[in-house]
Structures are given as structure tokens and as C-alpha cells.
C-alpha positions, 0 to 999 in steps of 0.5 A: 425434600425441600431445601432448608430456608435461607436465613436473612443474613445469607440473603442479604450477603448474597445480594451484596455479593451480586451487587459488588460484582455488578458494580465491578463490571460497570467500573471495568466498562467505564475504564475500558471506554476511558482507556479507548478514548485515551488511546485514540486521543494519544494516537491521533496526537502523535500521528498528527505530529508525525504527519506534520513533521513528515510533511514539513520535511517533504516540503523542505526536500521539495524546495531543495530540488525545486530551487536547484534548477530552472524548470521553465524549459518548454516541453517538446514541440509535440503536445503528445510528448513530455520531457523527463524534466517536465514530468519530474517537475510535475512529480515535485509539484504533486508531492508539494501538494500532498505535503500541504494536504498532509499538514491539513489532515494533521491539523484537522485530526488534532482539532476534530479528534484529539482536542475533543476527546479531552472534553469527552473524557472530563464529561464522562468522569462526571457522569460516572460519579453521578451514575455511581451514586445512583447505583448505590442508592438503587442498591440500598433500596433493593437491600431495604426491600430484601430486608422487608421481605425477609422480615415478612418471611420470618413472621410468616414462618413463625405464625405458620409454625404455630398454626400447624401446631394448633392444627395438630392439637385440635386434631388430637383433642377431636380424636379423644372426644370421638373415642370417648376417653373419659377415664381420666377426664370427663366428657365436658372437659374433653369438649372444653379442650377441643373448643379451646384448641379450635379457637386457638387454631382459627386464630393461628390460621388467620394470623398465618394467612395474614402473614403469608399474604404480607410475605407474598406481597413483599416478595412480589414487591421485591421481585418487581423492584429487581425486575425494574432494576434489571430492565429499566434502572440498569439500562438507564445507568448504562446509558448515562454511563456511556453518554455519547461515547458511541456517537463520539467514537463513530464520529471520530472514526468516520472523520479520520477515515474520510480525511484519509480517503480524501487525501488518498483520492487526491493523491491518486488523481495527481499521480495517475496524471503523472503516470500518463505523462510518464508514458509520453516520454519518448527518447527519439522525439527528445533527441530530435527536439534537442537537435532542432533547438540547438543550432550548433548541431545543425551545421553539417561540417564537411571537409573538401580537398585542398590542392597544393600549389598549382595542382588542379586535380581533385579526383582519384587518378586512374593513370598507369602511375597508380596501377600497382597502388590500386592493385595493392589496395584492392588486395588489402580491401579483399583481405580486410573484407573477408576478415571483417565479414566473418568478424561482423557475422560472429559478433552480430550472432553473439549479440542477438543471442545475448539480447534474446536471453537478456543475460549479461555476464559480469563474473571475472574470467578464469585464467587462460580464458577469454573475458565474458561477452556482453551486449555493450562490448559487442556493440562497441566492437561493431562500432569500431569495425564500422568506424574503421572500415569507412565504407560510406566514404569509400563508396562515395569516392568511387561512385563516379566510375560508373552506374554499376557502382551506384546501382550496387550501393542503392541495392545495399541501402535496401538491406538490413544493417549487418548485410549492408555492411558486409555487402558494401565491403563486397561492392568496394572490393569488386569496384576496386578490382574492376578499376584494377583491371582497367588500370592493368589494361591501360598499363599494358598498352602503354608499356607495349607502346613504350617498348615498340617505340624503344625498339624503333629507336634502337641503333643498328 
């Protein structure tokens, strides 16, 4: 069963509802584009302000540290090395250049993006009003076509209904004529009724056919109008409504991104150079350059023996008068050697263990416990031991007593530091012990001579 035909009012109302929804969607599209343009404009404006403020603050900070000291100091003599001061100055210069570049980027973003969007928004509002008027005119034309189609449809239905009634009456008259029902009417009357019904049917059918054709033509015109609206008019309205929105957005994003890429590449090249220069910082070379450049550190101060009065002796005395003192010093050095040897070995082993584990005890010691060991503490303890032992001075003072001492010292210099320190103690001890033996022999001989001489002079 076919659904009942819709009335004219319903068709027009349905079309108006569809048109209202379509226009609402167009408004949403326009509003979305307008809001997006405003977001981009507002963001670029605020970003430009932030970039400008940041760059100006960075320039101010750089000026403070650039004017703080003199950076005209020459670099290390070796071209493959850089001083920390020069690297720091290059970093400040790079940050200054980056600040200028950020100001340029901020100004360009303001002029190329934020300011242009104002004009685009104004033009877009004018275009939307024109598109809105065009849209309303097209809707009125569609409604007019719909009303014409509805009018033709109504006429067709009425005439088709009359044609069907006439067809039915003609069929009934023909049946009566064939059956010869002449009881109430004569055959001539039946033939006359059939003739009138046939004429009426032909007229109604002809009118129905004409109205049908008109209805079909109006329907085709309406569908063609709707098709044109969907495929041509609506697309053109959307293009007019969008205008150059997509081209402008493409340009804005491309321009803003290229500015950031250029600034990033510029900063990358500059900071890569600073990274390379930072890798050329060398402490030993800087110390050497510092000592060579400052003449006051070139004076090697040495202290010489200052005799008093007519004293002409400037070396260690080895006669019998100092034998006991030498013996005492030898014993003292021997005792100190054993103690310091054990202390140094212990400290070096602890320091190596701490350095290998890369740990530094910083917690406070508990009551009754020794303070925690650190690499710095052990280094300071070793330095004090080396300073108080005066190994080099002692060995240089006693080198003149024979080649054996010089040979032992030369062997000690070829050993690692910790072994050299301990072995130097040993050399000092052995040397002083040898001196002590020599002094003892001389002292005994002198004593015997003195004793014999004393017995020779004894009275009978």
C-alpha cells in the first residue's frame, strides 16, 4: 500500500526546516573559522609580546655580565685550547645574538600574522553577509519551485481522480449496454449514456495526461534546481564564505614555523660552536699559561745557609762531636719511617677505594665513632705527611756522602708516588744509618787514641 501523498504545507515546512539546518551549519562553519583566526591573532600578538619582553630582559642581563669585566684577555697560546673566560664571553655573545633574533621574530610575527588577520576578519565578515543574502535568495527560489510543483501536483491529482471516475462510469455504461438491460431504459438511452460517458472520459483522461506532464515537468525542474543547489550553488557559497581562509592559514602557519626553524638553526649552529670550544678547555694548559704570563711566579726562590761570624762550614758535620745526635736522628727517622709507611699505605688504599666507588660520606658520625672518610680528607692527610717529612730536602742534603745515595734516589724517582715516598723514607734511614756507623767507627778510634794517650801520661 502506497503512503498517502504529503500535503503542500508539509512539503514546504520540511524544506524550510532543512534550509534552517543548512544555514545553521554554515553559520557554525563561519564562526569556527572566525574564532580560529582570532585565536591565531591573539596568540601571535601575546607571543610576540612575550618574545620581545624575554629578548629585552635577556639583552639587559647580557649587558650586566658583559660590562662586568674585561674580556680582552688573550686566549691560551695554543690555538687548539680555549680559556673558560673566552668560552663564557662567546656564550654571552651568542645569547645576545639570539635575543636580537627573537626580537626580529617577534616583530615579524606581529606584522606578518597578527596584523594581517585583522584585515582578513573584516573581509570575511563582509563576505559572509553577501553569502547570507545569496543563500536566502536561493532558498526563496527553491521554495517557489516547490510551490509550483505542489500546485501542478494538486491539479494532477484532481484531474486524475476525475479521469478515474469517468473511466469507471464509462465501464458501467458499457456493461449495461452489453447486457441489454432495457427494462427501465431503452437501448437508445443506454447508448446515449455510454456515448456521453466515453466523451467525458476522454476529456478527463486528456486533462489528466496534460496535468501529469506538467507535474512531471515541474518535478524535474524542482529536482534539477535542488541538484544545482547542492552541486553548484552550495559549493560556490562555501567558497565565497571561506574566501582565502585556507590559503591565509597555510601562509600564517608556514611563515611562523619557518621563522622558528630559522631561529632554531641559527641557535643550533652558534651553540654547537660553543660546545666545541668548551671541549677545548684544559686545566693543565691554563695553569701553564697562567704561570708563564705572570712573571712573579717565575722567580724560583731558594734559601742559602747564612754563616754567623767567622764560621766557614756550610755542610753537615761528620766528626765525633755529632755522632750521638746522628744516632738519635737515625733512630727517630727509622721510627717515623715505619709509622708513616703504614699510615701512607692505609690512606692510599682508602683513597683508591673511595675514588673507585665514587662515594663521598657526608653523614655526621655517631657518638664514639670516627668521622667518615672522604677523598678530600685523605688527600689533605697525605699532603701533610709529605710536607712534614721533608724527604726531598733530606735526600738532597745527604747526597754528597756517596754515589750509593744518588743511585738510590734515582731509582726512587722512577717508582709511583706512593712507593717513592715510602722508599725515600727507607733511603733516608739507610743513609743516616750508614753515616751513623761511620761516625761510630771514627768516634771509637778517637776514643781509643785518647785513652792510650791518657794512659801514657799517667804518673807512676
